[in-house]
C-alpha positions in Angstrom: 0.0 0.0 0.0 2.7 2.4 0.9 4.7 1.4 -2.2 1.7 2.2 -4.4 1.4 5.7 -2.9 5.1 6.4 -3.4 4.9 5.5 -7.0 1.9 7.8 -7.5 3.7 10.8 -6.0 6.9 10.0 -8.0 4.9 10.0 -11.2 3.4 13.4 -10.4 6.8 14.8 -9.6 8.2 13.5 -12.9 5.4 15.2 -14.8 6.1 18.5 -13.1 9.8 18.3 -13.9 9.2 17.5 -17.5 6.8 20.5 -17.8 9.4 22.8 -16.2 12.0 21.7 -18.7 9.6 22.4 -21.6 8.7 25.8 -20.3 12.3 26.7 -19.8 13.1 25.7 -23.4 10.2 27.9 -24.7 11.2 30.9 -22.6 14.8 30.6 -23.8 13.6 30.6 -27.4 11.4 33.7 -26.8 14.3 35.6 -25.1 16.6 34.9 -28.0 14.0 36.1 -30.5 13.6 39.3 -28.5 17.3 40.0 -28.2 17.7 39.5 -31.9 15.0 42.1 -32.5 16.9 44.7 -30.3 14.1 45.2 -27.8 14.9 44.8 -24.1 12.8 42.2 -22.4 10.5 43.3 -19.7 11.5 41.9 -16.4 8.8 40.8 -14.1 10.1 43.1 -11.3 10.6 46.1 -13.6 8.2 49.2 -13.5 6.3 50.4 -16.5 7.9 53.1 -18.6 6.6 56.7 -18.0 6.5 59.6 -20.3 7.4 63.0 -19.0 5.6 66.3 -19.9 8.5 67.0 -22.3 7.9 63.8 -24.2 11.1 62.0 -22.9 10.8 58.4 -22.0 12.1 57.3 -18.6 14.3 54.1 -18.6 13.2 51.1 -16.7 14.5 51.1 -13.1 15.6 48.6 -10.6 13.3 48.1 -7.6 15.6 50.1 -5.3 16.1 52.9 -7.8 12.5 52.9 -8.7 11.5 53.0 -5.0 13.9 55.9 -4.4 12.7 57.8 -7.5 9.1 57.1 -6.6 9.8 58.6 -3.2 11.4 61.6 -4.8 8.6 61.9 -7.3 6.1 61.6 -4.5 7.8 64.3 -2.6 7.9 66.5 -5.7 4.2 65.8 -6.3 3.5 66.8 -2.7 5.6 69.9 -3.2 3.8 70.8 -6.3 0.5 70.0 -4.6 1.5 72.0 -1.6 2.7 74.8 -3.9 -0.5 74.8 -5.8 -2.4 74.7 -2.5 -0.3 77.6 -1.2 -0.9 79.5 -4.5 -4.6 78.8 -4.2 -4.4 79.8 -0.5 -2.5 83.0 -1.3 -4.9 83.8 -4.1 -7.8 83.1 -1.9 -6.1 85.1 0.8 -5.5 88.0 -1.6 -9.1 87.8 -2.7 -10.2 87.7 0.9 -8.0 90.6 1.7 -9.3 92.5 -1.2 -12.8 91.7 -0.3 -12.1 92.7 3.3 -10.6 95.9 2.0 -13.6 96.6 -0.2 -15.9 95.8 2.7 -13.9 98.1 4.9 -13.8 100.8 2.3 -17.6 100.4 1.8 -18.1 100.5 5.5 -15.9 103.6 5.8 -17.8 105.3 2.9 -21.2 104.4 4.4 -20.1 105.7 7.8 -18.3 108.8 6.6 -21.2 111.1 7.3 -21.7 109.6 10.8 -18.0 109.9 11.4 -17.9 113.5 10.2 -20.9 114.3 12.4 -19.2 112.7 15.4 -16.0 114.5 14.6 -17.9 117.8 14.4 -19.7 117.1 17.7 -16.3 116.3 19.2 -14.8 119.4 17.7 -17.5 121.5 19.4 -16.2 120.5 22.8 -12.5 120.8 21.9 -12.6 124.6 21.2 -13.1 127.5 23.6 -15.3 130.3 22.2 -14.4 133.8 23.3 -17.6 135.8 23.5 -18.0 139.6 24.0 -21.3 141.0 25.1 -22.7 144.5 25.8 -23.8 145.4 29.4 -27.4 145.9 28.5 -30.5 144.2 26.9 -28.5 142.3 24.3 -26.9 140.2 27.2 -30.1 139.5 29.1 -30.8 136.5 26.8 -27.3 135.3 27.4 -27.0 135.3 31.2 -28.5 131.8 31.6 -25.8 130.4 29.3 -23.1 132.3 31.2 -24.4 130.7 34.4 -24.4 127.2 32.8 -20.9 127.7 31.5 -19.6 128.8 34.9 -21.1 125.7 36.4 -19.5 123.5 33.8 -22.9 122.4 32.5 -22.3 123.1 28.8 -20.6 120.7 26.3 -18.9 123.7 24.6 -16.3 125.7 26.4 -17.0 129.5 26.7 -15.2 132.6 27.9 -17.3 135.7 28.4 -16.4 139.4 28.7 -18.6 142.4 29.1 -18.2 145.7 27.2 -20.0 149.0 27.4 -19.8 150.0 23.7 -20.2 148.1 20.5 -17.2 149.9 19.1 -15.1 148.3 21.8 -16.3 144.8 20.8 -15.5 145.6 17.2 -12.0 146.7 18.1 -11.5 143.4 20.0 -12.7 141.3 17.1 -10.5 143.3 14.7 -7.6 142.5 17.0 -8.5 138.8 17.0 -9.3 138.7 20.7 -13.0 137.8 20.3 -14.7 135.0 18.2 -18.4 135.9 18.8 -19.8 139.3 19.7 -23.3 140.6 20.6 -23.4 144.1 19.0 -25.8 146.7 17.7 -27.3 145.6 14.3 -25.7 148.3 12.3 -22.3 147.9 13.9 -22.3 144.3 12.6 -22.4 145.7 9.1 -19.4 148.0 9.8 -17.5 145.1 11.4 -18.0 143.1 8.2 -15.7 145.5 6.4 -13.2 146.0 9.2 -12.6 142.5 10.7 -10.2 140.5 8.5 -12.2 138.0 6.5 -15.5 139.7 7.6 -18.2 138.5 10.0 -21.5 136.6 9.7 -24.7 137.3 11.6 -25.9 134.1 13.3 -28.9 135.4 15.2 -30.9 138.5 16.3 -30.8 138.7 20.1 -32.8 141.8 20.8 -35.7 143.6 19.0 -37.0 147.1 19.8 -36.1 148.2 23.3 -35.9 152.0 23.0 -38.3 154.2 25.0 -38.7 157.9 25.5 -38.6 158.7 29.2 -39.4 162.0 30.8 -41.7 163.7 33.3 -43.5 165.6 30.5 -46.8 163.9 29.9 -47.4 166.0 26.9 -44.8 164.0 24.9 -46.7 161.2 23.3 -44.8 160.6 20.0 -41.7 161.5 18.0 -43.2 164.7 16.7 -43.5 166.0 20.3 -39.7 166.2 20.6 -39.5 169.4 18.5 -37.4 172.0 20.4 -36.3 169.4 23.0 -32.8 168.3 24.1 -32.7 164.6 24.0 -30.2 162.6 26.2 -29.3 159.2 24.9 -26.6 156.6 24.3 -25.5 154.7 21.2 -23.7 157.2 19.1 -22.8 155.7 15.8 -25.0 152.7 16.6 -28.6 151.5 16.3 -30.1 154.1 18.8 -28.6 157.1 17.0 -29.6 156.1 13.5 -33.1 154.9 14.6 -33.8 158.3 16.3 -32.4 160.3 13.4 -34.6 158.4 10.9 -37.7 158.9 13.0 -37.0 162.6 13.5 -36.5 163.1 9.8 -39.6 161.0 8.9 -41.7 163.2 11.3 -40.2 166.4 9.9 -38.5 167.4 13.1 -35.4 169.5 12.6 -34.9 171.3 15.9 -34.4 168.4 18.3 -30.9 168.5 19.9 -29.2 165.2 20.8 -26.7 165.0 23.6 -24.9 161.6 23.8 -23.7 160.0 27.0 -21.3 157.0 27.3 -23.6 154.7 29.3 -27.3 154.5 30.1 -26.5 154.4 33.8 -25.1 157.9 33.5 -28.4 159.2 32.2 -30.4 157.3 34.8 -28.3 158.9 37.6 -28.8 162.4 36.0 -32.6 161.9 35.7 -32.8 160.9 39.4 -31.9 164.4 40.3 -33.3 166.4 37.3 -36.8 165.3 36.1 -36.7 167.9 33.3 -34.5 165.8 31.2 -36.0 164.0 28.2 -34.2 160.9 27.2 -34.3 157.9 25.0 -33.2 154.8 26.9 -33.1 151.1 26.2 -34.7 148.7 28.5 -33.9 147.8 31.3 -32.6 151.3 31.9 -35.9 152.9 31.1 -37.5 151.0 33.9 -34.5 151.7 36.2 -34.9 155.5 35.6 -38.6 155.4 36.5 -37.9 153.4 39.6 -35.5 156.0 40.9 -37.7 159.0 40.2 -41.5 158.4 40.5 -42.2 161.6 38.4 -40.8 159.9 35.3 -42.9 158.0 32.8 -42.5 156.1 29.6 -43.8 158.6 27.0 -43.7 156.2 24.0 -41.9 153.2 22.6 -39.8 153.9 19.5 -40.9 150.6 18.0 -44.5 151.9 17.9 -43.3 155.1 16.1 -41.3 153.1 13.7 -44.3 151.0 12.7 -46.1 154.2 11.7 -43.6 154.8 8.9 -42.6 151.2 8.3 -45.4 148.8 9.0 -43.7 145.9 7.4 -40.5 146.0 9.4 -39.4 146.5 13.0 -36.4 147.8 14.9 -33.5 145.3 15.4 -31.5 146.5 18.3 -28.9 143.7 18.7 -27.4 140.8 16.7 -24.8 138.2 17.3 -21.9 137.9 14.9 -19.1 135.5 14.4 -15.8 136.1 12.6 -15.8 134.2 9.3 -12.3 132.8 10.1 -13.7 131.2 13.3 -16.9 130.0 11.5 -14.9 128.3 8.8 -12.6 126.4 11.3 -15.2 125.7 14.0 -18.7 125.6 12.5 -19.8 122.8 14.8 -18.9 124.9 17.8 -20.8 127.9 16.3 -23.9 125.7 15.8 -23.6 124.5 19.4 -23.5 128.1 20.6 -26.6 129.1 18.6 -28.5 126.2 20.2 -27.2 127.2 23.7 -28.0 130.8 23.1 -31.6 130.0 21.9 -32.1 127.9 25.0 -30.8 130.7 27.2 -33.0 133.3 25.6 -36.1 131.1 26.1 -35.1 130.6 29.8 -34.8 134.4 30.2 -38.5 134.9 29.4 -39.8 131.6 30.9 -38.0 132.0 34.3 -37.9 135.7 35.0 -37.0 135.2 38.7 -33.9 133.2 38.0 -32.9 135.4 35.1 -33.4 138.5 37.3 -30.9 137.2 39.8 -28.4 136.4 37.1 -28.8 139.8 35.5 -28.0 141.4 38.9 -25.0 139.0 39.2 -23.6 140.2 35.9 -24.1 143.9 36.9 -26.6 144.7 34.2 -29.3 145.8 36.7 -28.7 146.8 40.3 -31.6 145.1 42.0 -33.7 142.0 41.5 -37.1 143.6 41.8 -36.2 146.1 39.2 -34.8 143.3 36.9 -38.1 141.3 37.3 -40.1 144.3 36.2 -37.8 145.2 33.3 -37.1 141.8 31.7 -40.5 141.3 30.1 -40.0 144.7 28.2 -36.5 143.9 26.9 -37.6 142.1 23.7 -35.2 139.2 24.3 -35.2 136.8 21.4 -33.0 134.5 19.5 -34.1 134.7 15.9 -32.2 132.5 13.4 -32.2 131.3 9.9 -34.5 132.8 7.2 -36.6 134.7 9.8 -33.5 136.4 11.1 -32.3 137.3 7.6 -35.6 138.8 6.5 -36.1 140.8 9.7 -32.6 142.2 9.7 -32.5 142.9 6.0 -35.7 145.0 6.2 -34.4 147.1 9.1 -31.0 147.6 7.5 -32.6 148.8 4.2 -34.4 151.5 6.1 -31.2 152.6 7.8 -29.3 152.6 4.5 -32.0 154.8 2.8 -31.6 157.3 5.6 -27.8 157.2 5.8 -25.6 154.7 3.9 -22.8 155.3 6.4 -25.0 153.8 9.1 -24.4 150.3 7.6 -20.9 150.8 6.4 -21.7 152.4 3.0 -23.5 149.4 1.4 -26.0 146.8 2.2 -24.5 143.4 3.1 -24.6 140.5 0.7 -26.6 137.3 1.3 -23.5 135.6 2.7 -23.6 138.0 5.6 -26.6 136.0 7.1 -26.1 132.5 8.5 -29.1 130.5 7.5 -27.9 127.0 7.9 
């Protein structure tokens, strides 16, 4: 049994050996044929040929060389892939940066007006405005603002100084010591020609405040001043030109005018001599009557003005700003206008508080007198087109009477701030 199995296995082995010999002979014949044709045989362990981008054919490589070159090629491929990835990344980054830049630019453009506004508002608080005011009715509407500024309750910084004559304020503005001034309306026109760069009117602060005061009850209007000596202030300013116009309009040629430097000087004189006839602005007209009970208010010049000019009224005081300051600090000027308007409204709405402040500023001596006078002081803060129309109409009348009263010519439209 064992011998039979051995013979079977031996027979199979013999068949395998014979087949191997036959295959070897065939393989040798094929190899010889290939060599004779000049073509290299393909080894079982050789890699396939590759063609580069230049069209060159790579030679077959040994396993070790192929492995090494494969590794190098793989590294190069990774480098190229990384390079392309980096290029794409950089391109994407550039595009992203550009998009971000465009977005930022767009954002900046869309926010420019807000930024400018915020900048303007900030600028209003960064500058100190130097303000000159007259010791009289033109300042009554300002005293609440002065008080707020002294108490650090304003966003804008202010410095205030009182003067007794409009010409002194003009001199200060010409010298560059004042930014904003409260002056007689006609003086503003003259200042426009004298201050370097000119000035601009930003509001009307006082309307008609002039009254004729005397002990003579027979005086009821401008025509009754014939043959009288009239004591008054405001030479070269609104009071003088207003009175001159009314006297001429009424045909009065023999009224003598004697000017004094300050209203208080006339008030003191009338306390002792009730024969004096005067034209005084409020609150001094009230003060004179308080010191001498024989004195009365004969008439208001505003009423006489309306007889000859029903479509216009007297403009006693205005507020001007130097054009140089307006150009550099318009936001601050706008802030002042708003503060001035608020202060003027408070002057008429809270007379008790305003009266105390008026006394504090030395405009009126006693609070009871101030309380009585303030309602007659025509305190306003007219701005914009209303200010322009009101002032223009008044200046036209003054110009027709005496061109010198407004500096020789009527101001141009740019003289009025209507923003």
